[in-house]
Biopython code that builds the backbone (N, CA, C, O; Angstrom):
import numpy as np
from Bio.PDB.StructureBuilder import StructureBuilder

atoms = [
    (1, "UNK", "N", (-99.371, 27.889, 59.214)),
    (1, "UNK", "CA", (-97.752, 27.604, 58.609)),
    (1, "UNK", "C", (-97.301, 28.875, 59.471)),
    (1, "UNK", "O", (-98.189, 29.625, 59.878)),
    (2, "UNK", "N", (-95.711, 29.203, 59.826)),
    (2, "UNK", "CA", (-94.874, 29.906, 60.127)),
    (2, "UNK", "C", (-94.872, 31.849, 59.079)),
    (2, "UNK", "O", (-94.654, 33.057, 59.166)),
    (3, "UNK", "N", (-95.269, 30.812, 58.289)),
    (3, "UNK", "CA", (-95.205, 32.240, 57.352)),
    (3, "UNK", "C", (-96.807, 33.006, 57.622)),
    (3, "UNK", "O", (-97.160, 34.067, 58.138)),
    (4, "UNK", "N", (-97.700, 31.562, 56.815)),
    (4, "UNK", "CA", (-98.510, 32.605, 57.940)),
    (4, "UNK", "C", (-98.569, 33.646, 59.103)),
    (4, "UNK", "O", (-99.083, 34.743, 59.324)),
    (5, "UNK", "N", (-97.783, 32.742, 59.722)),
    (5, "UNK", "CA", (-97.969, 33.509, 61.896)),
    (5, "UNK", "C", (-97.267, 35.431, 61.420)),
    (5, "UNK", "O", (-97.413, 36.461, 62.078)),
    (6, "UNK", "N", (-96.597, 35.249, 60.179)),
    (6, "UNK", "CA", (-95.033, 36.061, 60.019)),
    (6, "UNK", "C", (-96.084, 37.338, 59.827)),
    (6, "UNK", "O", (-96.286, 38.377, 60.456)),
    (7, "UNK", "N", (-96.685, 36.690, 58.563)),
    (7, "UNK", "CA", (-97.067, 37.147, 57.302)),
    (7, "UNK", "C", (-98.983, 36.743, 57.412)),
    (7, "UNK", "O", (-99.489, 35.621, 57.393)),
    (8, "UNK", "N", (-99.528, 37.783, 57.499)),
    (8, "UNK", "CA", (-101.450, 37.440, 57.740)),
    (8, "UNK", "C", (-102.026, 37.111, 56.465)),
    (8, "UNK", "O", (-102.704, 36.149, 56.104)),
    (9, "UNK", "N", (-101.481, 38.416, 55.697)),
    (9, "UNK", "CA", (-102.138, 38.931, 54.346)),
    (9, "UNK", "C", (-100.632, 38.690, 53.025)),
    (9, "UNK", "O", (-99.414, 38.763, 53.190)),
    (10, "UNK", "N", (-101.433, 38.408, 51.850)),
    (10, "UNK", "CA", (-100.168, 38.990, 51.416)),
    (10, "UNK", "C", (-99.617, 40.405, 51.216)),
    (10, "UNK", "O", (-98.485, 40.731, 50.859)),
    (11, "UNK", "N", (-100.622, 41.136, 51.513)),
    (11, "UNK", "CA", (-100.622, 42.797, 51.802)),
    (11, "UNK", "C", (-99.544, 43.235, 52.123)),
    (11, "UNK", "O", (-98.653, 43.901, 51.596)),
    (12, "UNK", "N", (-99.827, 42.568, 53.483)),
    (12, "UNK", "CA", (-98.708, 42.937, 54.516)),
    (12, "UNK", "C", (-97.209, 42.408, 54.005)),
    (12, "UNK", "O", (-96.101, 42.809, 54.361)),
    (13, "UNK", "N", (-97.482, 41.599, 53.260)),
    (13, "UNK", "CA", (-95.602, 40.755, 52.770)),
    (13, "UNK", "C", (-95.366, 41.405, 51.842)),
    (13, "UNK", "O", (-94.233, 41.719, 51.476)),
    (14, "UNK", "N", (-96.541, 41.750, 51.241)),
    (14, "UNK", "CA", (-95.595, 43.291, 49.994)),
    (14, "UNK", "C", (-95.289, 43.943, 50.312)),
    (14, "UNK", "O", (-94.273, 44.461, 49.849)),
    (15, "UNK", "N", (-96.214, 44.627, 51.799)),
    (15, "UNK", "CA", (-95.335, 46.287, 52.336)),
    (15, "UNK", "C", (-94.283, 45.878, 52.543)),
    (15, "UNK", "O", (-93.406, 46.679, 52.221)),
    (16, "UNK", "N", (-93.747, 44.466, 53.171)),
    (16, "UNK", "CA", (-93.202, 44.672, 53.997)),
    (16, "UNK", "C", (-91.798, 44.670, 52.963)),
    (16, "UNK", "O", (-90.956, 45.566, 52.918)),
    (17, "UNK", "N", (-91.807, 43.556, 52.256)),
    (17, "UNK", "CA", (-90.851, 43.146, 51.195)),
    (17, "UNK", "C", (-90.161, 45.038, 49.848)),
    (17, "UNK", "O", (-89.244, 45.006, 49.027)),
    (18, "UNK", "N", (-91.328, 46.656, 50.293)),
    (18, "UNK", "CA", (-91.084, 47.296, 49.603)),
    (18, "UNK", "C", (-90.260, 47.506, 50.246)),
    (18, "UNK", "O", (-89.120, 47.489, 49.780)),
    (19, "UNK", "N", (-90.570, 47.885, 52.024)),
    (19, "UNK", "CA", (-89.661, 48.406, 52.585)),
    (19, "UNK", "C", (-88.179, 48.087, 53.166)),
    (19, "UNK", "O", (-87.344, 48.669, 53.858)),
    (20, "UNK", "N", (-88.289, 47.087, 52.631)),
    (20, "UNK", "CA", (-86.910, 46.355, 52.877)),
    (20, "UNK", "C", (-86.331, 46.679, 51.137)),
    (20, "UNK", "O", (-85.169, 46.407, 50.838)),
    (21, "UNK", "N", (-87.080, 47.141, 50.342)),
    (21, "UNK", "CA", (-86.521, 47.636, 49.312)),
    (21, "UNK", "C", (-85.675, 48.504, 49.465)),
    (21, "UNK", "O", (-84.447, 48.443, 49.391)),
    (22, "UNK", "N", (-86.701, 49.751, 49.795)),
    (22, "UNK", "CA", (-86.160, 51.198, 50.244)),
    (22, "UNK", "C", (-85.262, 51.533, 50.659)),
    (22, "UNK", "O", (-84.457, 52.390, 50.294)),
    (23, "UNK", "N", (-85.330, 50.373, 52.129)),
    (23, "UNK", "CA", (-83.741, 49.939, 52.308)),
    (23, "UNK", "C", (-82.809, 49.874, 52.139)),
    (23, "UNK", "O", (-82.118, 50.772, 52.621)),
    (24, "UNK", "N", (-82.231, 48.956, 51.471)),
    (24, "UNK", "CA", (-81.314, 48.057, 50.432)),
    (24, "UNK", "C", (-81.170, 49.489, 49.008)),
    (24, "UNK", "O", (-80.258, 49.453, 48.182)),
    (25, "UNK", "N", (-82.431, 50.798, 49.017)),
    (25, "UNK", "CA", (-81.219, 51.645, 48.051)),
    (25, "UNK", "C", (-81.359, 52.455, 49.192)),
    (25, "UNK", "O", (-80.237, 52.684, 49.642)),
    (26, "UNK", "N", (-82.185, 52.954, 49.813)),
    (26, "UNK", "CA", (-81.564, 54.030, 51.027)),
    (26, "UNK", "C", (-79.837, 54.132, 51.204)),
    (26, "UNK", "O", (-79.192, 55.167, 51.036)),
    (27, "UNK", "N", (-79.044, 52.261, 51.736)),
    (27, "UNK", "CA", (-77.920, 51.997, 51.586)),
    (27, "UNK", "C", (-77.021, 52.156, 50.294)),
    (27, "UNK", "O", (-75.854, 52.545, 50.245)),
    (28, "UNK", "N", (-77.523, 51.917, 49.667)),
    (28, "UNK", "CA", (-77.216, 51.553, 48.490)),
    (28, "UNK", "C", (-76.862, 53.862, 47.541)),
    (28, "UNK", "O", (-77.055, 54.164, 46.363)),
    (29, "UNK", "N", (-76.504, 54.560, 48.364)),
    (29, "UNK", "CA", (-77.376, 55.807, 47.668)),
    (29, "UNK", "C", (-76.474, 56.283, 48.952)),
    (29, "UNK", "O", (-75.806, 57.251, 48.591)),
    (30, "UNK", "N", (-76.171, 55.894, 50.554)),
    (30, "UNK", "CA", (-75.195, 56.290, 51.607)),
    (30, "UNK", "C", (-73.964, 55.946, 51.538)),
    (30, "UNK", "O", (-73.083, 56.772, 51.773)),
    (31, "UNK", "N", (-73.676, 54.633, 51.194)),
    (31, "UNK", "CA", (-72.600, 54.312, 50.655)),
    (31, "UNK", "C", (-71.288, 55.005, 49.450)),
    (31, "UNK", "O", (-70.060, 55.069, 49.511)),
    (32, "UNK", "N", (-72.657, 55.581, 48.066)),
    (32, "UNK", "CA", (-71.814, 55.792, 46.694)),
    (32, "UNK", "C", (-71.779, 57.537, 47.790)),
    (32, "UNK", "O", (-70.584, 57.816, 47.688)),
    (33, "UNK", "N", (-72.293, 58.462, 48.495)),
    (33, "UNK", "CA", (-72.556, 59.374, 49.440)),
    (33, "UNK", "C", (-71.203, 59.302, 49.617)),
    (33, "UNK", "O", (-70.401, 59.749, 48.797)),
    (34, "UNK", "N", (-70.726, 58.448, 51.251)),
    (34, "UNK", "CA", (-69.950, 58.523, 51.756)),
    (34, "UNK", "C", (-68.308, 58.511, 51.080)),
    (34, "UNK", "O", (-67.252, 58.992, 51.489)),
    (35, "UNK", "N", (-68.681, 57.695, 49.820)),
    (35, "UNK", "CA", (-67.867, 57.054, 48.981)),
    (35, "UNK", "C", (-66.466, 58.228, 48.472)),
    (35, "UNK", "O", (-65.259, 58.448, 48.572)),
    (36, "UNK", "N", (-68.325, 58.905, 47.626)),
    (36, "UNK", "CA", (-67.930, 60.336, 46.764)),
    (36, "UNK", "C", (-67.515, 61.078, 48.092)),
    (36, "UNK", "O", (-66.344, 61.425, 47.943)),
    (37, "UNK", "N", (-67.843, 61.349, 48.958)),
    (37, "UNK", "CA", (-67.110, 62.453, 49.779)),
    (37, "UNK", "C", (-65.408, 61.979, 51.041)),
    (37, "UNK", "O", (-64.620, 62.518, 51.819)),
    (38, "UNK", "N", (-65.732, 60.681, 50.449)),
    (38, "UNK", "CA", (-63.418, 61.028, 51.197)),
    (38, "UNK", "C", (-63.325, 60.526, 50.376)),
    (38, "UNK", "O", (-62.812, 59.451, 50.688)),
    (39, "UNK", "N", (-63.602, 60.588, 48.721)),
    (39, "UNK", "CA", (-62.966, 61.282, 47.515)),
    (39, "UNK", "C", (-62.642, 61.788, 47.328)),
    (39, "UNK", "O", (-61.740, 61.896, 46.497)),
    (40, "UNK", "N", (-63.513, 63.079, 48.465)),
    (40, "UNK", "CA", (-63.114, 64.140, 47.844)),
    (40, "UNK", "C", (-62.776, 65.168, 48.944)),
    (40, "UNK", "O", (-62.341, 66.286, 48.667)),
    (41, "UNK", "N", (-63.065, 64.604, 50.603)),
    (41, "UNK", "CA", (-61.230, 64.938, 50.833)),
    (41, "UNK", "C", (-60.179, 64.906, 50.712)),
    (41, "UNK", "O", (-59.392, 65.844, 50.840)),
    (42, "UNK", "N", (-59.853, 63.295, 50.312)),
    (42, "UNK", "CA", (-58.710, 62.754, 49.873)),
    (42, "UNK", "C", (-58.187, 63.488, 49.209)),
    (42, "UNK", "O", (-56.970, 63.384, 49.361)),
    (43, "UNK", "N", (-58.593, 64.605, 48.145)),
    (43, "UNK", "CA", (-58.699, 65.601, 46.722)),
    (43, "UNK", "C", (-58.520, 66.831, 47.958)),
    (43, "UNK", "O", (-57.484, 66.910, 48.617)),
    (44, "UNK", "N", (-59.150, 67.331, 48.064)),
    (44, "UNK", "CA", (-59.007, 68.496, 48.710)),
    (44, "UNK", "C", (-57.638, 68.572, 49.870)),
    (44, "UNK", "O", (-57.079, 69.632, 50.151)),
    (45, "UNK", "N", (-57.225, 67.121, 50.495)),
    (45, "UNK", "CA", (-56.048, 67.186, 51.434)),
    (45, "UNK", "C", (-54.672, 67.813, 50.672)),
    (45, "UNK", "O", (-53.859, 68.661, 51.041)),
    (46, "UNK", "N", (-54.824, 66.750, 49.053)),
    (46, "UNK", "CA", (-53.455, 66.082, 48.701)),
    (46, "UNK", "C", (-53.404, 67.516, 47.852)),
    (46, "UNK", "O", (-52.379, 67.744, 47.210)),
    (47, "UNK", "N", (-54.711, 68.683, 47.835)),
    (47, "UNK", "CA", (-54.187, 70.037, 47.754)),
    (47, "UNK", "C", (-53.753, 71.401, 48.658)),
    (47, "UNK", "O", (-53.003, 72.376, 48.618)),
    (48, "UNK", "N", (-54.765, 70.758, 49.493)),
    (48, "UNK", "CA", (-53.917, 71.673, 50.107)),
    (48, "UNK", "C", (-52.443, 71.566, 50.954)),
    (48, "UNK", "O", (-51.771, 72.429, 51.519)),
    (49, "UNK", "N", (-52.206, 69.704, 50.729)),
    (49, "UNK", "CA", (-51.020, 69.270, 51.588)),
    (49, "UNK", "C", (-50.074, 69.760, 49.977)),
    (49, "UNK", "O", (-48.857, 69.766, 49.797)),
    (50, "UNK", "N", (-50.932, 70.042, 49.235)),
    (50, "UNK", "CA", (-49.263, 71.009, 47.824)),
    (50, "UNK", "C", (-48.899, 72.682, 48.239)),
    (50, "UNK", "O", (-47.946, 73.454, 48.346)),
    (51, "UNK", "N", (-50.110, 72.629, 48.354)),
    (51, "UNK", "CA", (-50.016, 74.160, 48.509)),
    (51, "UNK", "C", (-49.670, 75.245, 49.953)),
    (51, "UNK", "O", (-49.470, 76.451, 50.101)),
    (52, "UNK", "N", (-49.722, 74.320, 50.641)),
    (52, "UNK", "CA", (-48.323, 73.939, 52.194)),
    (52, "UNK", "C", (-47.257, 74.463, 51.485)),
    (52, "UNK", "O", (-46.815, 75.603, 51.341)),
    (53, "UNK", "N", (-46.990, 73.519, 51.132)),
    (53, "UNK", "CA", (-45.407, 72.694, 50.919)),
    (53, "UNK", "C", (-44.501, 73.650, 49.319)),
    (53, "UNK", "O", (-43.326, 73.639, 48.951)),
    (54, "UNK", "N", (-45.739, 74.358, 48.759)),
    (54, "UNK", "CA", (-45.115, 75.223, 48.130)),
    (54, "UNK", "C", (-45.388, 77.387, 48.391)),
    (54, "UNK", "O", (-45.113, 78.465, 47.865)),
    (55, "UNK", "N", (-46.038, 76.825, 49.470)),
    (55, "UNK", "CA", (-45.649, 78.185, 50.489)),
    (55, "UNK", "C", (-44.812, 77.919, 51.454)),
    (55, "UNK", "O", (-44.261, 78.937, 51.872)),
    (56, "UNK", "N", (-44.411, 76.682, 52.119)),
    (56, "UNK", "CA", (-43.287, 77.075, 53.384)),
    (56, "UNK", "C", (-41.835, 76.775, 52.040)),
    (56, "UNK", "O", (-40.681, 76.677, 52.459)),
    (57, "UNK", "N", (-42.173, 76.649, 50.277)),
    (57, "UNK", "CA", (-40.713, 76.817, 49.981)),
    (57, "UNK", "C", (-40.075, 78.571, 49.740)),
    (57, "UNK", "O", (-39.120, 79.255, 50.108)),
    (58, "UNK", "N", (-41.332, 78.704, 48.866)),
    (58, "UNK", "CA", (-40.832, 80.150, 48.715)),
    (58, "UNK", "C", (-40.787, 81.665, 49.964)),
    (58, "UNK", "O", (-40.399, 82.834, 49.962)),
    (59, "UNK", "N", (-41.537, 80.568, 51.018)),
    (59, "UNK", "CA", (-40.919, 81.826, 52.102)),
    (59, "UNK", "C", (-39.258, 81.493, 52.577)),
    (59, "UNK", "O", (-38.178, 82.052, 52.769)),
    (60, "UNK", "N", (-40.050, 79.922, 52.611)),
    (60, "UNK", "CA", (-37.670, 79.328, 53.006)),
    (60, "UNK", "C", (-36.877, 80.163, 51.890)),
    (60, "UNK", "O", (-36.138, 81.006, 52.398)),
    (61, "UNK", "N", (-36.862, 80.139, 50.948)),
    (61, "UNK", "CA", (-36.150, 80.506, 49.534)),
    (61, "UNK", "C", (-35.724, 81.706, 49.581)),
    (61, "UNK", "O", (-36.588, 82.576, 49.693)),
    (62, "UNK", "N", (-34.486, 82.070, 49.521)),
    (62, "UNK", "CA", (-33.817, 83.778, 50.084)),
    (62, "UNK", "C", (-34.442, 84.335, 47.845)),
    (62, "UNK", "O", (-34.333, 83.584, 46.876)),
    (63, "UNK", "N", (-34.927, 85.607, 47.845)),
    (63, "UNK", "CA", (-35.279, 85.573, 46.295)),
    (63, "UNK", "C", (-33.624, 84.861, 44.960)),
    (63, "UNK", "O", (-33.687, 84.164, 43.948)),
    (64, "UNK", "N", (-32.384, 85.509, 45.693)),
    (64, "UNK", "CA", (-31.242, 84.552, 44.342)),
    (64, "UNK", "C", (-31.312, 83.608, 44.592)),
    (64, "UNK", "O", (-30.681, 83.029, 43.709)),
    (65, "UNK", "N", (-32.029, 82.207, 45.908)),
    (65, "UNK", "CA", (-31.591, 81.414, 45.026)),
    (65, "UNK", "C", (-33.472, 80.538, 44.380)),
    (65, "UNK", "O", (-33.624, 79.441, 43.842)),
    (66, "UNK", "N", (-34.263, 81.311, 44.647)),
    (66, "UNK", "CA", (-35.606, 80.595, 44.837)),
    (66, "UNK", "C", (-35.273, 80.498, 43.228)),
    (66, "UNK", "O", (-35.930, 79.546, 42.807)),
    (67, "UNK", "N", (-34.313, 81.259, 41.861)),
    (67, "UNK", "CA", (-34.476, 80.201, 41.246)),
    (67, "UNK", "C", (-33.526, 78.794, 40.465)),
    (67, "UNK", "O", (-33.539, 78.075, 39.466)),
    (68, "UNK", "N", (-32.832, 79.020, 41.606)),
    (68, "UNK", "CA", (-31.895, 78.157, 41.427)),
    (68, "UNK", "C", (-32.190, 77.026, 42.074)),
    (68, "UNK", "O", (-31.723, 76.005, 41.570)),
    (69, "UNK", "N", (-32.829, 76.910, 43.043)),
    (69, "UNK", "CA", (-33.749, 75.741, 43.855)),
    (69, "UNK", "C", (-34.886, 75.438, 43.129)),
    (69, "UNK", "O", (-34.944, 74.247, 42.821)),
    (70, "UNK", "N", (-35.973, 76.244, 42.686)),
    (70, "UNK", "CA", (-37.171, 75.573, 41.640)),
    (70, "UNK", "C", (-36.590, 75.291, 40.245)),
    (70, "UNK", "O", (-36.725, 74.117, 39.898)),
    (71, "UNK", "N", (-35.862, 76.246, 39.205)),
    (71, "UNK", "CA", (-34.931, 75.453, 38.125)),
    (71, "UNK", "C", (-34.805, 73.838, 38.719)),
    (71, "UNK", "O", (-35.143, 73.009, 37.875)),
    (72, "UNK", "N", (-34.294, 73.168, 40.271)),
    (72, "UNK", "CA", (-33.759, 71.755, 40.164)),
    (72, "UNK", "C", (-35.177, 71.453, 40.666)),
    (72, "UNK", "O", (-35.280, 70.272, 40.336)),
    (73, "UNK", "N", (-36.326, 71.780, 41.254)),
    (73, "UNK", "CA", (-37.015, 71.300, 41.374)),
    (73, "UNK", "C", (-38.546, 70.641, 40.165)),
    (73, "UNK", "O", (-39.189, 69.597, 40.276)),
    (74, "UNK", "N", (-38.665, 71.640, 39.225)),
    (74, "UNK", "CA", (-38.920, 71.634, 37.934)),
    (74, "UNK", "C", (-38.673, 70.736, 37.561)),
    (74, "UNK", "O", (-39.556, 69.894, 37.399)),
    (75, "UNK", "N", (-36.666, 70.332, 37.071)),
    (75, "UNK", "CA", (-37.067, 68.947, 36.187)),
    (75, "UNK", "C", (-36.684, 67.677, 37.108)),
    (75, "UNK", "O", (-35.739, 66.936, 36.837)),
    (76, "UNK", "N", (-37.474, 67.522, 38.161)),
    (76, "UNK", "CA", (-36.975, 66.404, 38.875)),
    (76, "UNK", "C", (-38.122, 65.617, 37.564)),
    (76, "UNK", "O", (-38.523, 66.003, 36.466)),
    (77, "UNK", "N", (-38.321, 64.458, 38.324)),
    (77, "UNK", "CA", (-39.489, 63.854, 37.380)),
    (77, "UNK", "C", (-40.911, 63.917, 38.724)),
    (77, "UNK", "O", (-42.046, 63.533, 38.441)),
]
sb = StructureBuilder()
sb.init_structure("model")
sb.init_model(0)
sb.init_chain("A")
sb.init_seg("    ")
for serial, (resi, resn, name, xyz) in enumerate(atoms, 1):
    if name == "N":
        sb.init_residue(resn, " ", resi, " ")
    sb.init_atom(name, np.array(xyz, "f"), 0.0, 1.0, " ", f" {name:<3s}", serial, name[0])
structure = sb.get_structure()
């Protein structure tokens, strides 16, 4: 039969199945790591853009206007 030609022994079939099993586990682990990496990048990007925006606001507002502008910003939803 075709199976006999592909895997001459049950032991070789078992080894092949174990290899496939290990590859599937490796793939799942890799996908989890990729998702965590993407999530971390999104959080970092969000935090850095927020910091950049605050820096721009602080440098563009004169000391006299700071209270008024930041008072408006903090009262908005």
